[in-house]
Each structure stands twice: as structure tokens, then as C-alpha cells.
C-alpha positions in Angstrom: -6.9 13.3 -16.1 -9.3 10.4 -15.3 -8.1 7.1 -13.9 -7.3 4.8 -16.8 -8.9 1.4 -17.3 -6.2 -1.1 -16.2 -5.5 -4.2 -18.3 -4.7 -7.5 -16.5 -1.1 -8.2 -15.8 0.7 -10.7 -13.5 2.0 -9.5 -10.1 5.8 -9.8 -9.7 7.3 -12.9 -8.0 10.4 -13.1 -5.8 12.7 -13.6 -8.8 11.4 -10.5 -10.4 12.4 -8.1 -7.6 15.0 -5.4 -8.2 18.3 -5.6 -6.2 17.8 -3.8 -2.9 20.5 -1.4 -1.8 20.0 -2.1 1.9 19.4 -5.2 4.0 16.6 -4.0 6.4 14.3 -6.6 7.8 10.8 -5.9 9.0 10.5 -6.5 12.7 7.0 -7.0 14.2 8.0 -5.1 17.3 9.0 -2.0 15.2 6.6 -2.0 12.2 3.2 -0.9 11.2 1.2 -2.1 8.2 -0.2 0.6 5.9 -3.1 -0.5 3.7 -3.0 2.4 1.2 -6.2 3.6 -0.5 -7.9 0.3 -1.0 -11.1 2.1 -1.8 -13.8 1.2 -4.3 -13.0 4.2 -6.4 -9.4 3.3 -6.9 -10.1 -0.4 -7.5 -12.9 0.2 -10.1 -10.4 0.5 -13.0 -9.1 -3.1 -12.5 -10.7 -6.1 -14.1 -12.8 -8.0 -11.5 -11.7 -11.5 -10.8 -8.4 -11.2 -12.6 -4.8 -10.3 -11.9 -3.5 -8.1 -10.5 -6.6 -7.3 -8.4 -7.1 -10.9 -7.1 -3.5 -11.4 -6.0 -3.4 -7.9 -4.5 -6.4 -8.5 -2.3 -5.3 -12.0 -1.3 -1.8 -10.9 -0.3 -3.0 -7.9 1.7 -5.2 -10.3 3.5 -2.2 -12.4 4.4 -0.3 -9.4 5.6 -3.2 -8.3 7.8 -3.6 -11.8 9.2 0.0 -12.0 10.2 0.0 -8.5 11.7 -3.1 -9.2 13.7 -1.4 -12.4 15.1 1.6 -10.4 16.2 0.1 -7.2 17.4 1.5 -5.1 14.5 -0.7 -2.0 14.1 -2.7 -1.8 10.9 -3.4 1.6 9.4 -5.9 2.2 6.6 -5.4 5.3 4.5 -8.7 6.6 3.0 -9.2 9.7 0.8 -12.6 11.4 1.6 -15.2 11.7 -1.1 -16.8 14.9 -2.2 -13.8 17.1 -1.6 -13.9 20.8 -2.4 -11.5 22.3 -4.9 -9.8 24.0 -2.0 -9.3 20.7 -0.3 -8.0 19.1 -3.5 -5.5 21.8 -4.2 -3.2 20.9 -7.1 -4.6 17.4 -7.2 -7.6 19.1 -8.9 -5.3 20.1 -11.8 -4.0 16.6 -12.4 -6.9 14.4 -11.4 -10.1 16.4 -11.3 -12.5 16.2 -8.4 -11.5 12.8 -7.1 -13.8 10.5 -5.3 -17.4 11.6 -5.9 -19.2 10.2 -2.9 -19.3 8.0 0.2 -19.9 4.6 -1.4 -16.9 5.1 -3.7 -14.7 6.1 -0.8 -15.4 2.9 1.2 -12.8 0.3 1.7 -13.3 -2.8 -0.6 -15.6 -5.2 1.1 -13.1 -8.1 1.2 -10.6 -6.0 3.3 -12.8 -4.1 5.7 -10.9 -2.8 8.7 -11.1 -4.5 12.1 -12.3 -2.6 15.1 -8.7 -2.2 16.3 -7.4 -0.9 13.0 -6.5 2.8 12.6 -8.4 4.8 9.9 -6.3 7.7 8.5 -7.9 10.4 6.4 -5.5 11.1 3.6 -5.2 14.2 1.5 -2.2 13.9 -0.7 -0.1 11.2 -2.4 1.9 10.5 0.7 0.1 9.2 3.7 2.3 11.4 5.9 1.2 14.8 4.3 -1.4 16.7 6.4 -2.0 13.6 8.6 -0.8 12.6 12.1 0.7 9.3 10.9 4.2 10.1 12.1 2.9 11.2 15.5 0.9 8.0 15.8 4.0 5.9 14.9 6.1 7.8 17.5 3.5 7.2 20.2 3.5 3.5 19.4 7.3 3.3 19.3 7.3 2.2 15.7 10.0 3.2 13.1 9.2 0.9 10.2 6.3 1.0 7.7 5.2 -1.8 5.4 3.3 -0.4 2.5 0.7 -2.2 0.4 -2.2 -1.1 -1.7 -2.7 1.2 -4.7 -1.2 2.8 -6.7 2.4 1.6 -6.6 4.0 4.5 -8.5 1.9 7.2 -6.9 0.9 7.1 -3.3 2.6 3.9 -2.3 6.0 5.1 -3.6 5.6 8.6 -2.3 4.7 7.3 1.1 7.8 5.1 1.1 10.0 8.1 0.0 8.5 10.3 2.7 9.1 7.7 5.3 12.8 7.5 4.2 13.2 11.3 4.5 11.9 11.0 8.1 14.4 8.3 8.9 11.7 5.6 9.0 12.5 2.3 7.3 10.0 1.5 4.5 9.1 -1.8 2.9 7.2 -1.9 -0.4 5.5 -5.2 -0.8 5.8 -6.0 -4.5 2.9 -8.5 -4.8 0.6 -6.5 -2.4 0.6 -3.3 -4.5 -0.8 -2.8 -7.9 -0.7 -0.1 -10.6 -1.9 1.3 -13.9 0.3 -1.2 -15.7 3.2 -3.7 -15.2 5.5 -1.0 -16.5 4.4 1.5 -13.9 4.6 -1.2 -11.2 8.1 -2.2 -12.2 9.3 1.4 -12.2 8.0 2.0 -8.7 9.8 -1.1 -7.4 13.0 -0.2 -9.1 13.0 3.4 -7.7 12.1 2.2 -4.2 14.8 -0.4 -4.1 17.5 2.0 -5.4 16.6 5.1 -3.4 14.3 4.7 -0.3 13.0 1.3 0.7 13.3 -2.5 0.6 11.2 -4.4 -1.9 9.9 -7.8 -1.0 7.1 -10.2 -1.8 4.5 -11.2 0.8 5.9 -14.6 1.6 9.5 -13.3 1.7 8.6 -10.4 4.0 6.8 -12.6 6.4 9.4 -15.4 6.4 10.6 -15.8 10.0 7.5 -14.1 11.5 5.7 -16.5 13.9 2.8 -17.0 13.4 2.8 -15.9 9.8 0.8 -17.3 6.9 2.7 -17.8 3.7 1.6 -16.4 0.3 1.0 -19.1 -2.3 2.4 -18.9 -5.8 -1.2 -18.6 -7.1 -2.0 -15.6 -4.9 1.4 -14.0 -5.5 1.0 -14.3 -9.3 -2.5 -12.9 -9.2 
């Protein structure tokens, strides 16, 4: 199955969030920020200059800025290009050969990692599978993960679920993830809020962090 072309849709706002089952709060002393698969290949299906891509990039930028100001580690997950069928495993059956080459595997130019950011080679939906992410978090004394990026109902949700099953608190940032459609996006948020994570919008998540830039309604709405 090839990636679908993604029609424009508005990112959720705070009033659109599902009811969270837990009241966890992200703590800059405990959290990491995971920028999930923001690579050219995965962003190509979105309409350039339109929602949800514009708001997605803007709000991830705000999260990165806040984390940099408070010493919150930033981790970028990146799937490698040119994988063999052995490396792909069952992903090959569902998605084919994946990212074809190095240019497509690069992080989108507007969100390039800083020198201090961690680059994580990712092989499966969850950023924890076949990686040392948990080991890195333990070494840094971190037990919370803030997830942003693409796609909400695939890797972002699976990473949040995997974190929960390892007793790590997960936060899925509703206006800093994007998906194949608003329906897929909404489903991911609902499942996360009911089963494994806290959902929040960028401005709400950062509220109380100091210093912390606030997402604008324009950015949050795409």
C-alpha cells in the first residue's frame, strides 16, 4: 500500500480534545520531546502551504524552542532510506519498500535538528522497537515522553502505547501531529486519551513552563 495523498484538514484545537482518563502533567525535569518521522518522504503527501502541514511544523517548532530553553532533551526518529526486504520485515507486506533514498529520508528543512539533539534510527512503528530509546531515557533520568510528528494513528500512537506499557508517561500533542485524514487523527487522539496517554494542544501542554512560547490560534488551527 502506497502512502495516500492527504487532503487539507484543520488541526484540532483545545475544545476538540477527547476527555483524558488521567491527569498527568509534563514536567521539563522528567520529559523528553520525540519529533517522530518528520522526514521529506512522509510529508510529501500533504498539501504544501496548507493545513495540517503548516500548523504541524509551526507547533513542533514551538515545542522545540520551549524544550531548548529548559534543557529538555529532543530526540528525532528517522527511518533509513533504501532498506532491504530483510530490514523491512512485515512492513514490506503493508507498505512496500519504504523510503527510496537519502534525500527523501532527510528531516524537513524547517525543522532540522540542532547539534545537541539526538538522532534515533527507527525501524518499526514504535520508536522503542529495535532502538535504544528506553536506555537513553533511563540514562537521562527521564520517564515522560512528549510525542509529535507523523502519522498520528500509526507511529505516534504506537510509540505512546509502547511507552505506557513500559510505565513511561506519554503525551500526544494533538496540534503537533498530523495524519492521513481528520478521521484518522481523531481516532488516534481518542484511543490515546482512553487507553495510554494524555492528549493536549501545544499551548496547553506548555502552559506553566517558563520560558515557554505559546502557540497561536492560527498556528494551532493550521
